[in-house]
N, C-alpha and C positions, 0 to 999 in steps of 0.2 A: 588493198583496193576497197573503196567505199561501197556501202550497201547499194547506193543508187547506181554506181557504175556496174556492179554485178548484175543488177536488175536489167540494165540496158543491154548487157551482153546476152542474158537469157532471152529477152524479148526479141532481139535481132536474130538469134538463132532460130526461134520458133517462127518468125515471120518469113524466113527464107526456106521455101520448099526444097526438101532433099538435102538441105545443108545443116540440119540440126546437130549433126555429130561432128561438124568441122570445128577445129581448134580456134578459139578467139585470139586475135592478135591486137595489141594496143597500137596507138598511132605512132609510137616510137619505141625503141628498145628500152627495157627496164634496167639496163646497166647504167653506170655513171656516164653522162654525156659531157665531154670536155668542151664547153662553150668557147673558152679562150683559145684552145688549140684549133677549133674549127674556124675561128675568125682570123688567125694569123695567116698572112699571105703565104702561099706555098713556095714562091720563088724569091724569097728574101724579104727583108723588112721594108714595108712601105715608108714613104717619106714621112718623117716626123715621129715614127715609132722607134723607140730606143730600148735596148736591154740595159738596165741599170742595176747596180749592186748597192745595197744598203745593209749594214750590220752583217756582211758576209752572205747575204741572201739576194738572189736575183729576181727582178720583176720587170714588167713593161711600163714604160712611161709614155703617156699618150698626149701630153699637154701641147706638144708642138705639131701634132698630127691633125689632119682634117677630120671632122666628126664622123665621116663615113669610112675612114681608113680601116677600122677594125669592125667589120660587119659581114653578115652573110644571110642568105634567105632562110627563113624558117623551114621551108620545104626540104632543106638538106638533112634535117634530123627528124622532121615529122613527115615521113615518106609514105605512111600507110593511110593516114587521114589528116585532117586539118585541126583536130581538137587538142588544146593544151591539157595536160593531165590535171585532174581535179585534186589529186594528192601528190605532193612532190616536196623536195627540199632543194635549196640552193646553197652551195658552199662557195665562199669567197675568201681568199687570203689577200690582204692589202695593207699598205702603209699609207696613211692619209696625211695630208699637210694641215697646218692650222688655217682655218677659214675665218673671215670676218663674221661677225655675229649673225647677219641675215643672209649669208650666201649659202646656196645649195649646189651640190654636184651629183651627177648621175653616175652610178656604178655600172648599170646596164639597163637596157630597155628592149622591149619588143614593140615595134611600131608598124601599124597598117599603112603601107606606103601610099596607096592611092588616096586615102582619106586623111593621111598624116595624123592618125589617131593613136595615142599611146594605149596599148593593150595591157601591158604590165611592165613594171620596172622597179628598180631599187635606187633610192636617192638618200643622201645624208646631208646633215647640217652640223654646226658645231655641237649641238646638244641632242640631236634626234636622228633616228634612222626611219625612213618612210618606205613602206612597201605599197606600191600603187597597182591597181588593176581596174579594168573596165567592167562595170556591172550593167546588166540589161534586163528589162522586163517589157511587157507589151506597151507601156507608156513611153519608153525611150531608153536611153543609155546615159550613164554618168560615171565619173571616175571616183573610185573608193580609195581611201588612204588609211592604212593601218600604221600607227606610229609607236615606235619604241623609244623611250626617253633615256638619255645619258648612257649610250653604249661605251663611252670613254675610249674613243678611237684616236683622238688627236694628241698622242703623247710621243710621236715620232718613232713608234715601235711597230713591228709587224703584228697583225691580228688575223685570226681565222674566225669567220662568222658562219653559222649554220641557221638558215631560215627554213623552218618546216611548216608546211601548209596542209591542212586537212579540213575541207569545207569551211566552217566558221572558226576554226581553231588555228592560231598563228603563234609560233614559238621561235624565239631567237636565243641562240647559245653562242657566247663569246669565249673563245679560247678554252673550250671544254669546261666552262664554269657552269653555274646553275642557270637553267633556262628561264627566260622571261616569257610567260604565257599570256596571250590576249585572246579573249573570245569576242568576236566582232558581231555586230547586229546584222551585217551583210556578209554572207559567206562568199568564198571564192567560187566563181561560176563553174558549173559542171560542164558547160558546153561553150568554152571560150574558143572561138575560131581564130586560127592564125593564118588563114589562107591569104596569100599576097602580103604577108608580114615579113619583117626583117629584124634580126637581132643586131643591136648596136652595143658595143662594149665601150663604156666610159662616156657615153653621150646619149642625147635624145634626138639624134640626127641633125643637131644644130650646134653652133659654137657655144651658145649660152649654156652654162651648166656642165661644161666639159670637165671630166675628171683630171685633176692635176697631180695626183699621187702616183703610187706604184701598185700594180695589180699582178699577183703571182698565180692565182688559181681562181677559176670560175667554172663551177660544175653544176649541172642540173641532174638530179637523181629522181626520176619518175617513180611514184608509187610508194616511197618510204622516206623515213627520217634518217638522214645520213649521220646523225650524232653517234649512234651506236657503232658505226663503222670507223669513226675517227677517234673516239674517246674511250678510255683514258689514253693520253699521249704524253710522252716525256717532254716534248716541245710543243705544247698545246697551241701556242701562237702560230706555229707553222704546220699544224696537222694537215696531212695531204691525202686527198682522195684521188686526184689526177692532176699532174703538173705537165704542161707542155714541154716537150724535149728541149726546146731552145732555152728554157729557164733552168734546166737541170745541169747544163754544161754548155760549152761552146759547140757549135754545130759540126765540128770536125776540122780536119786539116785542109786548108785551101789548096787547090790544085794549080800548079804553075804560079801565075801572078794574080789569080782570082782572089778578090777580097772576100772576107767572111760575109756570109749572107746576113748575119746579125752582128753588127759591130758591138763589141762589149765595152760598156762604160761603167763608171762608178761615181757616186756622189761624194768622192773623196775630197776632204779639206785638209790641208797641211798647215799646221801652226809652227811658226818659227819663234826663236827666242828662248827665254827661260822656261822651265818646266811648267806647263799649264795644268789646270785641274783635270782629273780623269773621273768623270761621273756619268750618270745616265745620259745626260745631254751630249757628252762627247763620245759616247760609245761608237766604235767603228771609225773614228777620225784618227788622223796621223799627226805626229809631232816630230819635227826634225831638230835634233840637238846638234848644233854646229860644233860645240866644244868637244863632244864625244864622237862626232862624225857618225851619228846613228839615226836611224828612222825607227820610230816607235808607234805602235798601234794601241789605242785605248780599248781594253777588253775588260768589261765589268767595271772595276775601280782601279785597275793597274795598267801602267804603260808596259807593254810587252815589246821587247826588241824584235824588229822585223829584219833590219839590215844594219849592221854596225861593224866597224873595224873592231876586231877582237881585242878587248882590253886585257893587259897583263900588268901586274904590279911590278914596277921597276925598283923604286926606292921610296923612302919616307923622308919628308923634310919638315922642319918647323915652320908653321904658318903664322902663329900668333901666341904670344905670352899673355895669358889672361890673368891679370892681377885681381885677386879676390879679397873680400873683407877680412878673411882669416883663413886658416887651414880648411881645406874642403874635404869632407868625408864622402860625399856622393854627388853625382851629377845626373841630370835627366834632360835629354834633348827631345823636343816635341814641336809640333807645328799646330798653329791655330788658323783655320781657314780665314782668308782675307785679312789676317793680322800679321802672319809671318812665322819665321823659325826662331825658337827660343831655346835657352838652356837655363835650368834652375840649379843653383849651386847650394848644397847643404853645408853651411859653414859652422865651424866649431864655436865661435863666439855668438853674441846675442843677435846678430843681424845676418841673415842670408840674403842672397841676391839672385835676381833673374836678369839675364842678358838677352838681347835681341840681335839677330844676325842682320847687320847693316853695312852695306858697301863692302861685303866680302869678309867682315870680321864681326865678332861678338862685341856689343857695346852695352854698357850698364843701362837697365831699363826700369827696374823696380826693386826696392829693398823691403824685406819682410822680417819682422821680429820673430826670432826662433830661439830655442834653448838647446844648444849643442846639437843641432840638426844632424841626423845621420844620412837621410836620403829623402828624395822627392818621388812622387808617383803621379804622372799625368794620366787622366782617363776622361772619357766622355759618357754621358747618358743622354741619348737623343741628341739634341743640339746643345746641351749644356756641357761646358768644358770645366773640368775640375783639376786641382793640384793639391795633393795631400803631402804633408811634411811629417816625418817621424822624429819627434823630439826625444832626446836621450835623458835630459835633466829636467827637474821641475822648475817652475818660474820662481820669482822673488818671494811669492807667498807660500811656497812649498807645494803648489798644485801641480800635479803631473798629468799632462794631456798632450795629445797631438792635434793638429788642426787640418781641416779640409777647407780649401779656398775655392772660390768659384769665379770664373772669368766674367767681368762686367762688359757687356757690349757697348755701354754708353761711356764708361770711364776708361775702357781699354786697359784695365788693370785687374789683378786678382784681389778679391775682397774676402774676408773671413766668412765662412758659411756654417761650419759645424765643428764643435770641439768633441774629441773622443778620448775618454780615459785610457791611458796606456801606461806601461811600466818599462822605462828605459827602452823605448821603441827603437828598433834598428831598421825596419823595412816595412813598406806597404806593398801589397800586390792587388791590383784591380783586375777583375775578370767577370765573365758572363757565362751563366749556365742556364740552359733552357729558357732563354729570354729574360732572366732575372740577373740583376747586377749585385756584385759582392766586392767587399774590401777585406783583405786579411792583413792583420798587423802582427809583426814578429816582436813579441815582448821578450826582452833579453834577460832582465832580472828585476826583482822587487826587493830593494835593500841588498842583502848579501845572498838572497835565495835565487838561484838561477833556474830551479825546477818549478816553473809556473806555467799558467795557461796562456797561450796566445789565442786571439779571438778572430772569428770570421763574422763580419758585419754584412747585413743584407739591406739593400735599398728598399724603402717602403714608398711606393708611388703615391700613397694617400697623404702621408705626412711629409714626403719629400726629404726624408732623413735616413741615415744609416742606423740600423738597430742590430744589437747583438743577436746572432743566429746560431753560432756553434763555437764551443771552446775546444781546443786541442792542447794536450799536455806537451810542453816543449822544454828543452834544457839549453838555456843561453841562446835562444833562437836568434839567428843572424839574418836570414833571408827566406823569402817565399818565392816559388816559381810555379806558375800555372801554365798548363799546356793541354792540348787535346790530341788524341790519336783516334781517328775515325769518330765514332759516336761517343767515345769515353772522354771524361774530363779528369785531369790529374792535378794534384797540388803537392809540391815537394817542399819540405822545410829543412834548412841547414841548421842543425844543432851544434853549437860551438863549445859549450862548457857546462858540466853538470855540478860544478862546485868543487870537484876534486880532480877531474881529468878532462882533457880535450878528446880523448879516445872514447867515442861513444857512437851510438847509432843515430843517423839522420833518417827521416822517414818520407815515404811517398804514399800519398792517399789518393783514392779513387772515389768519384762521386757515385753513390748508390743509394737509391730510395730516399732522396732528399737531403743527404748529408755526406760528408767525406769519411770514408772508412779506410783503415790501414791496408795498403797494398803490398809494400815491400820495405825492408829496412836495409841500410847501407852502413858499413863501418867507416866512420870518417874521423878526421883529426883536426879539430878546431874548424869545422866546415863554416865558410864565410859566404859562399855563393853557389847557386845552381844556375846552369845555363842549358836550356834545351835548344836543339837545332835539328834541321832536316837536311839531308843530302840525298836527293832523289826520293826514293821510297823509304829510306832508312831513317830511323829516329835515334838521336843521341842525347845523352844527359851527362853534362860535365860538372864535377864538384871541385871547388877551390878549397884545398886543405891549407890551413894557415899555421898550425903549431901542434907539435907532439909533446904533451905535457901531462905529468901526473904528480900529485903532491908527494907521493911516496918515493918518487924517483929523483935522483939528483939532476938538476937542470943542466943541460949541455947546450953550448951555442948552436950546435948543428941540429937541435930539435926544431929549428925554424925551416930547415931544408928538408922538405917532406914531399912525397909524391902526391900530386893531384891526379884524379882518375876520370877517364871518359868511359861511360857505360853505353851500350847499345841495346835497343829493345829487340828481344828474341820473341817474335810474334807467336811462334809455335809453342814455346815454353811459357809464354805470357809473363815474362819477367825481363828485367834489365840485367845484362851480363857484362862483366868487365871487358872492355875493348882495348884500352891503352892506358898506361901509367906514364905521367910526365913529371920529371923532377922540377919543383918550384920552390921559391923562397918566400915563405909566409904569403902564399897567394890569397888575395882578397876578392878577386873578380875575374870572370871570363867574359869575353865579348866575341860573338860570332858575326862575321860579315863576309861579303863576297865582292869580288872585282872581276867583271866579265864572267867567264865561266869557271873561275877559281874560287875556292872556299877557304876561309881563314879563321883561326882562333888567336886572340891576343890575350895574354894573361897579365894581371896586375901583380907583379912581384914587389913586395913592400919592404922586406927586411931579411937579411941572411944570417942574423945572430951577431953581426959586428957593425954593420952600417945600413942606413936607409938608402944609400946610393947604389941601387941594384938595377940591373938591366931587366926590363920587361921584354918578353919574346913574342914575336908573331910566328905562328905555325901555319903551314899550308897543307891542305888536304891532298894527299898523294895516293889515294886509293888503297891498295893492298898494304902499303907502307904505313898507312894511318896519317897522323899529323907530324910534319917534319919542320924543324926550326928553320926559318928563312931570313928573319930580320931581328936584330938585337937593338932595343931602344933604351938609351940611358934615361932612367926615371929616378925620382927622389921621393921615397915614401908613397909610392903609387897606390891609390885606393880604389879607383873606379875608372872604367873605360866606357866610352860611348862612340858608336860609329854613326855617321850621318852623311847625307849627300845633298848637294845643292846643284844648281845649273852649272856651276863652275867646276864641279868634280866631287871626289870622295874624300872624306876626312875622318880622323880619329881624334878624340878629345880625352885627355886623362886628367884626373884630379889628384892633388897631393895632400896627404894628411899631415905633412910635416913642414910645409911652407905655404904662404898665402899666394900661390901662383899655380894656375893650371895651364896646360899647353894644348894648343890645337895643332895637329900634324896633318899635312896634306899627303895623300897617296898619289905619287907620280906614276902615271901609267904610260905604256907605249904600245 
């Protein structure tokens, strides 16, 4: 309560004989006053007022209603006297539409009906929010306007505003952020009479300036700033002081054939056809996929299945034989917004190729000179799209390096961006930690020495280049795998050969204090790949073991038939423990994918000691049983698997290290 208001209370008590000890009462309750609930008609929705849902949240839409549809006399809440409080706050939750540059809309007003004079109100434009009130002195009355610039409301999202007023101080807080404070030359009047006035929600008692968005909350809190009651809040944009019951849920079950008092609607838009983008603009919108007979909702940046015929994998069939420049060591499937779906093939000879998904198949798109490329890695930094190749051999001049390429929006091609010194590079891994971007290269050997450092590079935003940040000792490194568990970041390396044996430890590192520190060691046999995956809350890490060899032992053909291992994270013990061993034939890759509600692992079996014509196996997750073999796929020198999905369905792509042909397989579902 202001000093002036306290003085008025004291003087009124003294001026009333025999009443000096009576308790002072304000003109209205000092509790939150739900203005929106007061204005909602008690016997059902008035014409033109609709309950709408946007982004899963309900609000009132008034644009089709008459200006007086949502109004009530001020005397309903100012029942002890006619003075508007000098200190108060207004809380409003709303979703506003985009407005033309010079258009204004009213959020609420208090209007003296007889004189048709605006006593106070809140109005917004594309770049400003205006608080209006009537100022008076002996010379006359005039309208005062306090303007807050750029409250950033027109982003098609919900926002909660708190306007706090105390004499000449005005403060606006948006979504529990930092308040914007204004000290005005003209204070809010201490004696603003609302006798004969009326509250209007979303209008100024006339059609012009009618609010066309959605309003969910409008609360007047006399005597204090509501910010401390609302903030902090997990969903600050929907911080609630008081919400009308009709916006919390449906009004109840209709009796007999009585329609609901408040018909429920939503601003739902359903997109048909191929998979559309799912970003901030599409949040809360639906997509119907006719091919999968499913309805999907855009949540955040992902399409979430709402209603769909349950997919089950029936069988696998060949969809395309993809002839490549030479044998293919690795493949990388990726999408570029507005450009399409691509696959990069790491070919053994001097030219590798990029293919684009066109008319349901991959077609040649771009050739890039490489030097026995082992793998590609696609990644983005902001809007920049990159593709890094791991070169195993030096160029004609004996220079050994791998190359990072950048996508050109004008040429619609990848162009060389940065050369990075590497040593028989096998793999790149791109990842982000604490907002910073990194690239890790798996250096396999330098000359005949397999026990060398692999390097983690860090993106320098100033130079816009990757710079060496950390070295990690590795032995014939074959693969890096990055993943996170809660707030922790991990990086696993597959060590394949130390110069004398394939039986050695591969390592898992955890990010601590600005660098990766050793977390756990795993005994592996020619480890060629790590694959991390999640099933529910469970975290798994699978290693592909390729060969059991030691120079001191006589080589047997069956040394290529070796168990690969799946580990599971034991959160209590803070370590990965062995979950399942699976017999494999010189396994070089694992790929995890899902179909409907089922989870699968496919292994790249490459050689059994006698032939490269070895079946690769698809395993299905069966809970307590673990992964069980369900499909046996004939492959020849299988090196890498990639799973991907288009509007036409789900696919697997495998590369062959022994013939210039990769194969696209379609997953047939029922």
